[in-house]
ChimeraX commands (.cxc) that place a marker at each C-alpha (Angstrom):
marker #1 position -1.25,2.04,-17.46 radius 0.5
marker #1 position 0.61,-1.23,-17.19 radius 0.5
marker #1 position 4.15,-1.12,-18.54 radius 0.5
marker #1 position 5.42,-4.24,-20.24 radius 0.5
marker #1 position 8.67,-5.76,-19.05 radius 0.5
marker #1 position 11.83,-6.42,-21.03 radius 0.5
marker #1 position 11.52,-9.32,-23.46 radius 0.5
marker #1 position 13.77,-12.28,-22.68 radius 0.5
marker #1 position 14.26,-15.76,-24.02 radius 0.5
marker #1 position 15.39,-18.59,-21.78 radius 0.5
marker #1 position 16.13,-22.13,-22.87 radius 0.5
marker #1 position 16.28,-24.67,-20.09 radius 0.5
marker #1 position 18.09,-27.34,-22.10 radius 0.5
marker #1 position 20.73,-24.86,-23.28 radius 0.5
marker #1 position 21.48,-23.62,-19.77 radius 0.5
marker #1 position 24.86,-24.68,-18.35 radius 0.5
marker #1 position 23.35,-25.48,-14.94 radius 0.5
marker #1 position 20.89,-27.85,-16.57 radius 0.5
marker #1 position 23.70,-29.56,-18.50 radius 0.5
marker #1 position 25.68,-30.03,-15.28 radius 0.5
marker #1 position 22.59,-31.43,-13.54 radius 0.5
marker #1 position 21.96,-33.88,-16.38 radius 0.5
marker #1 position 25.59,-35.05,-16.29 radius 0.5
marker #1 position 25.52,-35.46,-12.50 radius 0.5
marker #1 position 22.29,-37.49,-12.52 radius 0.5
marker #1 position 23.52,-39.74,-15.34 radius 0.5
marker #1 position 26.78,-40.45,-13.48 radius 0.5
marker #1 position 24.94,-41.21,-10.26 radius 0.5
marker #1 position 22.48,-43.60,-11.86 radius 0.5
marker #1 position 25.32,-45.40,-13.67 radius 0.5
marker #1 position 27.14,-46.36,-10.47 radius 0.5
marker #1 position 27.00,-49.97,-9.29 radius 0.5
marker #1 position 24.28,-50.56,-6.72 radius 0.5
marker #1 position 26.65,-51.27,-3.81 radius 0.5
marker #1 position 28.72,-48.17,-4.54 radius 0.5
marker #1 position 25.58,-46.05,-4.98 radius 0.5
marker #1 position 24.30,-47.22,-1.58 radius 0.5
marker #1 position 27.51,-46.10,0.13 radius 0.5
marker #1 position 27.48,-42.71,-1.63 radius 0.5
marker #1 position 23.74,-42.03,-1.32 radius 0.5
marker #1 position 24.25,-39.15,1.11 radius 0.5
marker #1 position 26.77,-37.43,-1.16 radius 0.5
marker #1 position 24.48,-37.96,-4.14 radius 0.5
marker #1 position 21.51,-36.44,-2.34 radius 0.5
marker #1 position 23.48,-33.37,-1.28 radius 0.5
marker #1 position 25.05,-33.00,-4.73 radius 0.5
marker #1 position 21.68,-33.31,-6.43 radius 0.5
marker #1 position 20.26,-30.61,-4.20 radius 0.5
marker #1 position 23.18,-28.28,-4.97 radius 0.5
marker #1 position 22.79,-28.77,-8.74 radius 0.5
marker #1 position 19.06,-28.15,-8.46 radius 0.5
marker #1 position 19.75,-25.01,-6.41 radius 0.5
marker #1 position 22.06,-23.64,-9.11 radius 0.5
marker #1 position 19.50,-24.36,-11.80 radius 0.5
marker #1 position 16.79,-22.71,-9.68 radius 0.5
marker #1 position 18.98,-19.60,-9.35 radius 0.5
marker #1 position 19.45,-19.44,-13.12 radius 0.5
marker #1 position 15.70,-19.70,-13.69 radius 0.5
marker #1 position 14.98,-17.08,-11.03 radius 0.5
marker #1 position 17.49,-14.70,-12.64 radius 0.5
marker #1 position 15.79,-15.08,-16.02 radius 0.5
marker #1 position 12.35,-14.65,-14.47 radius 0.5
marker #1 position 13.31,-11.50,-12.57 radius 0.5
marker #1 position 15.03,-9.99,-15.61 radius 0.5
marker #1 position 11.70,-10.06,-17.44 radius 0.5
marker #1 position 10.22,-7.71,-14.87 radius 0.5
marker #1 position 12.59,-4.85,-15.66 radius 0.5
marker #1 position 11.22,-1.84,-17.57 radius 0.5
marker #1 position 13.52,-0.23,-20.14 radius 0.5
marker #1 position 11.86,2.92,-21.53 radius 0.5
marker #1 position 13.09,6.54,-21.90 radius 0.5
marker #1 position 10.99,7.78,-18.99 radius 0.5
marker #1 position 8.15,6.95,-16.65 radius 0.5
marker #1 position 5.89,8.43,-14.00 radius 0.5
marker #1 position 5.66,6.90,-10.51 radius 0.5
marker #1 position 2.96,8.24,-8.18 radius 0.5
marker #1 position 2.87,11.54,-10.07 radius 0.5
marker #1 position 6.67,12.05,-10.13 radius 0.5
marker #1 position 8.38,12.10,-13.54 radius 0.5
marker #1 position 11.61,10.14,-13.98 radius 0.5
marker #1 position 14.10,9.65,-16.81 radius 0.5
marker #1 position 16.24,6.62,-17.57 radius 0.5
marker #1 position 19.90,6.67,-16.56 radius 0.5
marker #1 position 22.40,5.79,-19.27 radius 0.5
marker #1 position 23.59,2.43,-18.00 radius 0.5
marker #1 position 21.85,-0.46,-16.31 radius 0.5
marker #1 position 23.00,-1.38,-12.83 radius 0.5
marker #1 position 23.35,-4.86,-11.33 radius 0.5
marker #1 position 21.42,-5.81,-8.22 radius 0.5
marker #1 position 21.97,-8.91,-6.10 radius 0.5
marker #1 position 18.67,-10.38,-4.91 radius 0.5
marker #1 position 18.35,-13.04,-2.23 radius 0.5
marker #1 position 15.83,-15.68,-3.30 radius 0.5
marker #1 position 15.03,-19.01,-1.66 radius 0.5
marker #1 position 17.74,-20.81,-3.63 radius 0.5
marker #1 position 20.50,-18.26,-3.04 radius 0.5
marker #1 position 21.70,-14.97,-4.50 radius 0.5
marker #1 position 21.02,-14.02,-8.12 radius 0.5
marker #1 position 22.42,-11.07,-10.04 radius 0.5
marker #1 position 20.03,-9.16,-12.29 radius 0.5
marker #1 position 20.64,-6.15,-14.52 radius 0.5
marker #1 position 18.05,-3.47,-13.82 radius 0.5
marker #1 position 17.14,-0.12,-15.33 radius 0.5
marker #1 position 17.38,2.82,-12.91 radius 0.5
marker #1 position 15.51,6.10,-13.28 radius 0.5
marker #1 position 16.31,9.50,-11.76 radius 0.5
marker #1 position 13.95,12.44,-11.17 radius 0.5
marker #1 position 13.58,14.91,-14.01 radius 0.5
marker #1 position 14.45,18.58,-13.51 radius 0.5
marker #1 position 18.07,18.23,-12.41 radius 0.5
marker #1 position 17.28,18.79,-8.74 radius 0.5
marker #1 position 18.40,15.34,-7.64 radius 0.5
marker #1 position 16.50,12.99,-5.40 radius 0.5
marker #1 position 16.23,9.24,-4.87 radius 0.5
marker #1 position 16.28,7.00,-7.92 radius 0.5
marker #1 position 13.68,4.30,-8.59 radius 0.5
marker #1 position 13.86,0.85,-10.14 radius 0.5
marker #1 position 10.71,-0.67,-11.68 radius 0.5
marker #1 position 12.09,-4.16,-11.07 radius 0.5
marker #1 position 12.36,-3.56,-7.33 radius 0.5
marker #1 position 8.96,-1.85,-7.20 radius 0.5
marker #1 position 7.20,-4.64,-9.07 radius 0.5
marker #1 position 8.36,-7.47,-6.83 radius 0.5
marker #1 position 8.39,-5.45,-3.57 radius 0.5
marker #1 position 12.07,-6.00,-2.81 radius 0.5
marker #1 position 12.64,-5.93,0.97 radius 0.5
marker #1 position 15.58,-3.92,2.28 radius 0.5
marker #1 position 16.91,-3.61,-1.26 radius 0.5
marker #1 position 18.00,-7.26,-1.40 radius 0.5
marker #1 position 15.33,-9.77,-0.31 radius 0.5
marker #1 position 12.56,-11.22,-2.44 radius 0.5
marker #1 position 9.32,-11.20,-0.42 radius 0.5
marker #1 position 9.29,-15.00,-0.12 radius 0.5
marker #1 position 12.94,-15.22,0.95 radius 0.5
marker #1 position 12.33,-12.48,3.53 radius 0.5
marker #1 position 9.34,-14.42,4.84 radius 0.5
marker #1 position 11.38,-17.61,5.29 radius 0.5
marker #1 position 14.31,-15.75,6.87 radius 0.5
marker #1 position 11.87,-14.04,9.21 radius 0.5
marker #1 position 10.59,-17.43,10.34 radius 0.5
marker #1 position 14.13,-18.50,11.29 radius 0.5
marker #1 position 14.88,-15.19,13.01 radius 0.5
marker #1 position 11.68,-15.42,15.05 radius 0.5
marker #1 position 12.89,-18.69,16.57 radius 0.5
marker #1 position 16.65,-18.30,17.02 radius 0.5
marker #1 position 19.31,-15.54,17.10 radius 0.5
marker #1 position 20.83,-14.39,13.82 radius 0.5
marker #1 position 24.02,-16.47,14.13 radius 0.5
marker #1 position 22.05,-19.66,14.70 radius 0.5
marker #1 position 19.63,-18.76,11.91 radius 0.5
marker #1 position 22.55,-18.28,9.50 radius 0.5
marker #1 position 23.98,-21.69,10.45 radius 0.5
marker #1 position 20.63,-23.42,9.98 radius 0.5
marker #1 position 20.12,-21.81,6.59 radius 0.5
marker #1 position 23.58,-22.94,5.46 radius 0.5
marker #1 position 22.80,-26.47,6.64 radius 0.5
marker #1 position 19.56,-26.46,4.66 radius 0.5
marker #1 position 21.59,-25.97,1.49 radius 0.5
marker #1 position 19.60,-23.05,0.12 radius 0.5
marker #1 position 20.12,-19.31,0.64 radius 0.5
marker #1 position 23.09,-18.45,2.86 radius 0.5
marker #1 position 22.70,-14.88,4.18 radius 0.5
marker #1 position 25.18,-13.74,6.80 radius 0.5
marker #1 position 24.19,-13.09,10.41 radius 0.5
marker #1 position 24.58,-9.34,9.88 radius 0.5
marker #1 position 22.31,-9.43,6.82 radius 0.5
marker #1 position 19.71,-11.30,8.84 radius 0.5
marker #1 position 20.02,-8.78,11.65 radius 0.5
marker #1 position 19.21,-5.90,9.31 radius 0.5
marker #1 position 15.99,-7.50,8.07 radius 0.5
marker #1 position 13.78,-6.97,11.18 radius 0.5
marker #1 position 15.34,-3.55,11.78 radius 0.5
marker #1 position 14.41,-2.45,8.27 radius 0.5
marker #1 position 10.84,-3.71,8.59 radius 0.5
marker #1 position 10.56,-2.07,12.01 radius 0.5
marker #1 position 11.45,1.31,10.49 radius 0.5
marker #1 position 8.58,0.91,8.03 radius 0.5
marker #1 position 6.19,-0.63,10.53 radius 0.5
marker #1 position 6.30,1.84,13.40 radius 0.5
marker #1 position 5.04,4.96,11.53 radius 0.5
marker #1 position 2.10,2.90,10.23 radius 0.5
marker #1 position 1.61,0.52,13.17 radius 0.5
marker #1 position -2.15,1.09,13.70 radius 0.5
marker #1 position -3.14,0.65,10.05 radius 0.5
marker #1 position -0.85,-2.34,9.56 radius 0.5
marker #1 position -1.95,-4.17,12.70 radius 0.5
marker #1 position -5.57,-3.74,11.63 radius 0.5
marker #1 position -4.71,-5.16,8.20 radius 0.5
marker #1 position -2.88,-8.13,9.74 radius 0.5
marker #1 position -5.75,-8.90,12.11 radius 0.5
marker #1 position -8.26,-8.76,9.28 radius 0.5
marker #1 position -6.11,-11.10,7.19 radius 0.5
marker #1 position -5.71,-13.57,10.07 radius 0.5
marker #1 position -9.41,-13.45,10.93 radius 0.5
marker #1 position -10.23,-15.32,7.72 radius 0.5
marker #1 position -8.62,-18.46,9.10 radius 0.5
marker #1 position -10.32,-18.38,12.50 radius 0.5
marker #1 position -13.16,-20.78,13.38 radius 0.5
marker #1 position -16.73,-19.46,13.78 radius 0.5
marker #1 position -17.39,-17.75,17.12 radius 0.5
marker #1 position -20.00,-20.36,18.08 radius 0.5
marker #1 position -17.36,-23.12,17.85 radius 0.5
marker #1 position -15.01,-21.41,20.33 radius 0.5
marker #1 position -15.41,-22.78,23.84 radius 0.5
marker #1 position -12.38,-21.21,25.51 radius 0.5
marker #1 position -10.08,-18.26,24.88 radius 0.5
marker #1 position -6.80,-17.89,26.75 radius 0.5
marker #1 position -4.33,-15.01,26.58 radius 0.5
marker #1 position -0.68,-15.50,27.52 radius 0.5
marker #1 position 1.68,-12.73,28.55 radius 0.5
marker #1 position 5.30,-13.55,29.34 radius 0.5
marker #1 position 4.39,-17.19,29.71 radius 0.5
marker #1 position 1.65,-16.56,32.30 radius 0.5
marker #1 position -1.72,-17.94,31.26 radius 0.5
marker #1 position -4.69,-15.67,32.02 radius 0.5
marker #1 position -8.13,-17.31,31.76 radius 0.5
marker #1 position -11.05,-15.27,30.46 radius 0.5
marker #1 position -14.35,-14.86,32.30 radius 0.5
marker #1 position -16.25,-18.11,32.63 radius 0.5
marker #1 position -13.31,-20.31,31.69 radius 0.5
marker #1 position -12.68,-23.41,33.83 radius 0.5
marker #1 position -9.62,-22.98,36.04 radius 0.5
marker #1 position -7.71,-25.29,38.29 radius 0.5
marker #1 position -7.26,-23.99,41.81 radius 0.5
marker #1 position -3.82,-24.80,43.13 radius 0.5
marker #1 position -2.97,-23.95,46.68 radius 0.5
marker #1 position 0.43,-22.46,47.25 radius 0.5
marker #1 position 2.04,-23.14,50.64 radius 0.5
marker #1 position 2.46,-20.02,52.75 radius 0.5
marker #1 position 6.25,-20.50,52.79 radius 0.5
marker #1 position 6.56,-20.46,49.03 radius 0.5
marker #1 position 4.04,-17.68,48.38 radius 0.5
marker #1 position 6.45,-14.78,48.86 radius 0.5
marker #1 position 9.25,-16.67,47.11 radius 0.5
marker #1 position 7.07,-17.50,44.09 radius 0.5
marker #1 position 5.92,-13.88,43.74 radius 0.5
marker #1 position 9.50,-12.66,43.83 radius 0.5
marker #1 position 10.61,-15.23,41.24 radius 0.5
marker #1 position 7.81,-14.29,38.88 radius 0.5
marker #1 position 8.61,-10.62,39.25 radius 0.5
marker #1 position 12.25,-11.19,38.41 radius 0.5
marker #1 position 11.54,-13.71,35.68 radius 0.5
marker #1 position 8.93,-11.82,33.68 radius 0.5
marker #1 position 10.79,-9.81,31.02 radius 0.5
marker #1 position 9.68,-6.37,29.89 radius 0.5
marker #1 position 9.64,-6.38,26.10 radius 0.5
marker #1 position 9.73,-3.09,24.24 radius 0.5
marker #1 position 8.62,-3.77,20.67 radius 0.5
marker #1 position 9.78,-0.30,19.70 radius 0.5
marker #1 position 13.37,-1.20,20.59 radius 0.5
marker #1 position 14.79,-2.86,17.53 radius 0.5
marker #1 position 17.81,-4.14,19.48 radius 0.5
marker #1 position 15.81,-5.97,22.15 radius 0.5
marker #1 position 15.38,-9.72,21.76 radius 0.5
marker #1 position 11.62,-9.46,22.22 radius 0.5
marker #1 position 11.30,-6.67,19.68 radius 0.5
marker #1 position 13.43,-8.59,17.19 radius 0.5
marker #1 position 11.36,-11.75,17.55 radius 0.5
marker #1 position 8.16,-9.72,17.23 radius 0.5
marker #1 position 9.24,-8.11,13.95 radius 0.5
marker #1 position 10.65,-11.38,12.57 radius 0.5
marker #1 position 7.39,-13.14,13.32 radius 0.5
marker #1 position 5.54,-10.44,11.39 radius 0.5
marker #1 position 7.92,-10.75,8.43 radius 0.5
marker #1 position 7.31,-14.50,8.29 radius 0.5
marker #1 position 3.57,-14.05,7.76 radius 0.5
marker #1 position 2.34,-13.61,4.21 radius 0.5
marker #1 position -0.65,-11.44,5.26 radius 0.5
marker #1 position 1.82,-9.06,6.89 radius 0.5
marker #1 position 3.82,-8.72,3.68 radius 0.5
marker #1 position 0.65,-7.90,1.77 radius 0.5
marker #1 position -0.41,-5.45,4.45 radius 0.5
marker #1 position 2.94,-3.71,4.28 radius 0.5
marker #1 position 2.62,-3.22,0.55 radius 0.5
marker #1 position -0.93,-1.87,0.90 radius 0.5
marker #1 position -0.47,0.52,3.80 radius 0.5
marker #1 position 3.10,1.84,3.73 radius 0.5
marker #1 position 3.82,4.78,1.41 radius 0.5
marker #1 position 5.33,3.50,-1.83 radius 0.5
marker #1 position 8.48,5.62,-1.60 radius 0.5
marker #1 position 9.34,4.02,1.75 radius 0.5
marker #1 position 8.86,0.35,1.01 radius 0.5
marker #1 position 10.00,0.28,-2.61 radius 0.5
marker #1 position 6.75,-0.77,-4.21 radius 0.5
marker #1 position 4.64,1.52,-6.26 radius 0.5
marker #1 position 2.48,2.06,-9.29 radius 0.5
marker #1 position 4.06,2.69,-12.66 radius 0.5
marker #1 position 1.71,4.93,-14.63 radius 0.5
marker link #1:1,2 radius 0.2
marker link #1:2,3 radius 0.2
marker link #1:3,4 radius 0.2
marker link #1:4,5 radius 0.2
marker link #1:5,6 radius 0.2
marker link #1:6,7 radius 0.2
marker link #1:7,8 radius 0.2
marker link #1:8,9 radius 0.2
marker link #1:9,10 radius 0.2
marker link #1:10,11 radius 0.2
marker link #1:11,12 radius 0.2
marker link #1:12,13 radius 0.2
marker link #1:13,14 radius 0.2
marker link #1:14,15 radius 0.2
marker link #1:15,16 radius 0.2
marker link #1:16,17 radius 0.2
marker link #1:17,18 radius 0.2
marker link #1:18,19 radius 0.2
marker link #1:19,20 radius 0.2
marker link #1:20,21 radius 0.2
marker link #1:21,22 radius 0.2
marker link #1:22,23 radius 0.2
marker link #1:23,24 radius 0.2
marker link #1:24,25 radius 0.2
marker link #1:25,26 radius 0.2
marker link #1:26,27 radius 0.2
marker link #1:27,28 radius 0.2
marker link #1:28,29 radius 0.2
marker link #1:29,30 radius 0.2
marker link #1:30,31 radius 0.2
marker link #1:31,32 radius 0.2
marker link #1:32,33 radius 0.2
marker link #1:33,34 radius 0.2
marker link #1:34,35 radius 0.2
marker link #1:35,36 radius 0.2
marker link #1:36,37 radius 0.2
marker link #1:37,38 radius 0.2
marker link #1:38,39 radius 0.2
marker link #1:39,40 radius 0.2
marker link #1:40,41 radius 0.2
marker link #1:41,42 radius 0.2
marker link #1:42,43 radius 0.2
marker link #1:43,44 radius 0.2
marker link #1:44,45 radius 0.2
marker link #1:45,46 radius 0.2
marker link #1:46,47 radius 0.2
marker link #1:47,48 radius 0.2
marker link #1:48,49 radius 0.2
marker link #1:49,50 radius 0.2
marker link #1:50,51 radius 0.2
marker link #1:51,52 radius 0.2
marker link #1:52,53 radius 0.2
marker link #1:53,54 radius 0.2
marker link #1:54,55 radius 0.2
marker link #1:55,56 radius 0.2
marker link #1:56,57 radius 0.2
marker link #1:57,58 radius 0.2
marker link #1:58,59 radius 0.2
marker link #1:59,60 radius 0.2
marker link #1:60,61 radius 0.2
marker link #1:61,62 radius 0.2
marker link #1:62,63 radius 0.2
marker link #1:63,64 radius 0.2
marker link #1:64,65 radius 0.2
marker link #1:65,66 radius 0.2
marker link #1:66,67 radius 0.2
marker link #1:67,68 radius 0.2
marker link #1:68,69 radius 0.2
marker link #1:69,70 radius 0.2
marker link #1:70,71 radius 0.2
marker link #1:71,72 radius 0.2
marker link #1:72,73 radius 0.2
marker link #1:73,74 radius 0.2
marker link #1:74,75 radius 0.2
marker link #1:75,76 radius 0.2
marker link #1:76,77 radius 0.2
marker link #1:77,78 radius 0.2
marker link #1:78,79 radius 0.2
marker link #1:79,80 radius 0.2
marker link #1:80,81 radius 0.2
marker link #1:81,82 radius 0.2
marker link #1:82,83 radius 0.2
marker link #1:83,84 radius 0.2
marker link #1:84,85 radius 0.2
marker link #1:85,86 radius 0.2
marker link #1:86,87 radius 0.2
marker link #1:87,88 radius 0.2
marker link #1:88,89 radius 0.2
marker link #1:89,90 radius 0.2
marker link #1:90,91 radius 0.2
marker link #1:91,92 radius 0.2
marker link #1:92,93 radius 0.2
marker link #1:93,94 radius 0.2
marker link #1:94,95 radius 0.2
marker link #1:95,96 radius 0.2
marker link #1:96,97 radius 0.2
marker link #1:97,98 radius 0.2
marker link #1:98,99 radius 0.2
marker link #1:99,100 radius 0.2
marker link #1:100,101 radius 0.2
marker link #1:101,102 radius 0.2
marker link #1:102,103 radius 0.2
marker link #1:103,104 radius 0.2
marker link #1:104,105 radius 0.2
marker link #1:105,106 radius 0.2
marker link #1:106,107 radius 0.2
marker link #1:107,108 radius 0.2
marker link #1:108,109 radius 0.2
marker link #1:109,110 radius 0.2
marker link #1:110,111 radius 0.2
marker link #1:111,112 radius 0.2
marker link #1:112,113 radius 0.2
marker link #1:113,114 radius 0.2
marker link #1:114,115 radius 0.2
marker link #1:115,116 radius 0.2
marker link #1:116,117 radius 0.2
marker link #1:117,118 radius 0.2
marker link #1:118,119 radius 0.2
marker link #1:119,120 radius 0.2
marker link #1:120,121 radius 0.2
marker link #1:121,122 radius 0.2
marker link #1:122,123 radius 0.2
marker link #1:123,124 radius 0.2
marker link #1:124,125 radius 0.2
marker link #1:125,126 radius 0.2
marker link #1:126,127 radius 0.2
marker link #1:127,128 radius 0.2
marker link #1:128,129 radius 0.2
marker link #1:129,130 radius 0.2
marker link #1:130,131 radius 0.2
marker link #1:131,132 radius 0.2
marker link #1:132,133 radius 0.2
marker link #1:133,134 radius 0.2
marker link #1:134,135 radius 0.2
marker link #1:135,136 radius 0.2
marker link #1:136,137 radius 0.2
marker link #1:137,138 radius 0.2
marker link #1:138,139 radius 0.2
marker link #1:139,140 radius 0.2
marker link #1:140,141 radius 0.2
marker link #1:141,142 radius 0.2
marker link #1:142,143 radius 0.2
marker link #1:143,144 radius 0.2
marker link #1:144,145 radius 0.2
marker link #1:145,146 radius 0.2
marker link #1:146,147 radius 0.2
marker link #1:147,148 radius 0.2
marker link #1:148,149 radius 0.2
marker link #1:149,150 radius 0.2
marker link #1:150,151 radius 0.2
marker link #1:151,152 radius 0.2
marker link #1:152,153 radius 0.2
marker link #1:153,154 radius 0.2
marker link #1:154,155 radius 0.2
marker link #1:155,156 radius 0.2
marker link #1:156,157 radius 0.2
marker link #1:157,158 radius 0.2
marker link #1:158,159 radius 0.2
marker link #1:159,160 radius 0.2
marker link #1:160,161 radius 0.2
marker link #1:161,162 radius 0.2
marker link #1:162,163 radius 0.2
marker link #1:163,164 radius 0.2
marker link #1:164,165 radius 0.2
marker link #1:165,166 radius 0.2
marker link #1:166,167 radius 0.2
marker link #1:167,168 radius 0.2
marker link #1:168,169 radius 0.2
marker link #1:169,170 radius 0.2
marker link #1:170,171 radius 0.2
marker link #1:171,172 radius 0.2
marker link #1:172,173 radius 0.2
marker link #1:173,174 radius 0.2
marker link #1:174,175 radius 0.2
marker link #1:175,176 radius 0.2
marker link #1:176,177 radius 0.2
marker link #1:177,178 radius 0.2
marker link #1:178,179 radius 0.2
marker link #1:179,180 radius 0.2
marker link #1:180,181 radius 0.2
marker link #1:181,182 radius 0.2
marker link #1:182,183 radius 0.2
marker link #1:183,184 radius 0.2
marker link #1:184,185 radius 0.2
marker link #1:185,186 radius 0.2
marker link #1:186,187 radius 0.2
marker link #1:187,188 radius 0.2
marker link #1:188,189 radius 0.2
marker link #1:189,190 radius 0.2
marker link #1:190,191 radius 0.2
marker link #1:191,192 radius 0.2
marker link #1:192,193 radius 0.2
marker link #1:193,194 radius 0.2
marker link #1:194,195 radius 0.2
marker link #1:195,196 radius 0.2
marker link #1:196,197 radius 0.2
marker link #1:197,198 radius 0.2
marker link #1:198,199 radius 0.2
marker link #1:199,200 radius 0.2
marker link #1:200,201 radius 0.2
marker link #1:201,202 radius 0.2
marker link #1:202,203 radius 0.2
marker link #1:203,204 radius 0.2
marker link #1:204,205 radius 0.2
marker link #1:205,206 radius 0.2
marker link #1:206,207 radius 0.2
marker link #1:207,208 radius 0.2
marker link #1:208,209 radius 0.2
marker link #1:209,210 radius 0.2
marker link #1:210,211 radius 0.2
marker link #1:211,212 radius 0.2
marker link #1:212,213 radius 0.2
marker link #1:213,214 radius 0.2
marker link #1:214,215 radius 0.2
marker link #1:215,216 radius 0.2
marker link #1:216,217 radius 0.2
marker link #1:217,218 radius 0.2
marker link #1:218,219 radius 0.2
marker link #1:219,220 radius 0.2
marker link #1:220,221 radius 0.2
marker link #1:221,222 radius 0.2
marker link #1:222,223 radius 0.2
marker link #1:223,224 radius 0.2
marker link #1:224,225 radius 0.2
marker link #1:225,226 radius 0.2
marker link #1:226,227 radius 0.2
marker link #1:227,228 radius 0.2
marker link #1:228,229 radius 0.2
marker link #1:229,230 radius 0.2
marker link #1:230,231 radius 0.2
marker link #1:231,232 radius 0.2
marker link #1:232,233 radius 0.2
marker link #1:233,234 radius 0.2
marker link #1:234,235 radius 0.2
marker link #1:235,236 radius 0.2
marker link #1:236,237 radius 0.2
marker link #1:237,238 radius 0.2
marker link #1:238,239 radius 0.2
marker link #1:239,240 radius 0.2
marker link #1:240,241 radius 0.2
marker link #1:241,242 radius 0.2
marker link #1:242,243 radius 0.2
marker link #1:243,244 radius 0.2
marker link #1:244,245 radius 0.2
marker link #1:245,246 radius 0.2
marker link #1:246,247 radius 0.2
marker link #1:247,248 radius 0.2
marker link #1:248,249 radius 0.2
marker link #1:249,250 radius 0.2
marker link #1:250,251 radius 0.2
marker link #1:251,252 radius 0.2
marker link #1:252,253 radius 0.2
marker link #1:253,254 radius 0.2
marker link #1:254,255 radius 0.2
marker link #1:255,256 radius 0.2
marker link #1:256,257 radius 0.2
marker link #1:257,258 radius 0.2
marker link #1:258,259 radius 0.2
marker link #1:259,260 radius 0.2
marker link #1:260,261 radius 0.2
marker link #1:261,262 radius 0.2
marker link #1:262,263 radius 0.2
marker link #1:263,264 radius 0.2
marker link #1:264,265 radius 0.2
marker link #1:265,266 radius 0.2
marker link #1:266,267 radius 0.2
marker link #1:267,268 radius 0.2
marker link #1:268,269 radius 0.2
marker link #1:269,270 radius 0.2
marker link #1:270,271 radius 0.2
marker link #1:271,272 radius 0.2
marker link #1:272,273 radius 0.2
marker link #1:273,274 radius 0.2
marker link #1:274,275 radius 0.2
marker link #1:275,276 radius 0.2
marker link #1:276,277 radius 0.2
marker link #1:277,278 radius 0.2
marker link #1:278,279 radius 0.2
marker link #1:279,280 radius 0.2
marker link #1:280,281 radius 0.2
marker link #1:281,282 radius 0.2
marker link #1:282,283 radius 0.2
marker link #1:283,284 radius 0.2
marker link #1:284,285 radius 0.2
marker link #1:285,286 radius 0.2
marker link #1:286,287 radius 0.2
marker link #1:287,288 radius 0.2
view
């Protein structure tokens, strides 16, 4: 049975962020042309910041609607009762961090156990703080550069500004969920990616790369390059020392981190995670 969310009203024109945006735009457009030309860069950055604040306000109102405030509920056969007071949660979205009041439920029976939040389950909150889309974007950055550089680039973009340590925890968290369900999840990811592949009859050549070494498949054209006898032993030694051994199971290794971040950045992977990982582990579930 679908449970309706909490009813909310949100007026864009009455929002303080919208009023500040309107005032900023009016002041910018009223400047003399020569002055506006000199200050164009500041205006562009200021406009983006005001839009970001307004986007955060809208996101907060949108997420608040997804909360469920009822005396009790059942999640995957387990009965829960509402706790007395709502608790705030800070969620990282594309535009920044928003604070939302959420209803928390505890298991019935007085035996304790983990609490659940319908808001977090409905949106599939990642690591208790990331919206799925924000986690996907952060994963794209983390797949390309180390966490410190990713944090700097995100700050420069003028949107969400997670710390390097927060970014570091993201692939580690996903890795903890991924490894116990690796086979099922990799199958789901491959099936999702297969939809975008060209027909088999249009494929003329398939190449597989491992550690930067290209390996041609059977029947593929290959260029024969002769290696001088002097350099043969030297080249083999260099390749042996250069080729890194990447352990995807090691969450602290650079290769493993990039692997998990690349998976986070793919939308099919996020969907596969929600389908295949047990609901209690990932924070998404069915409210019945």
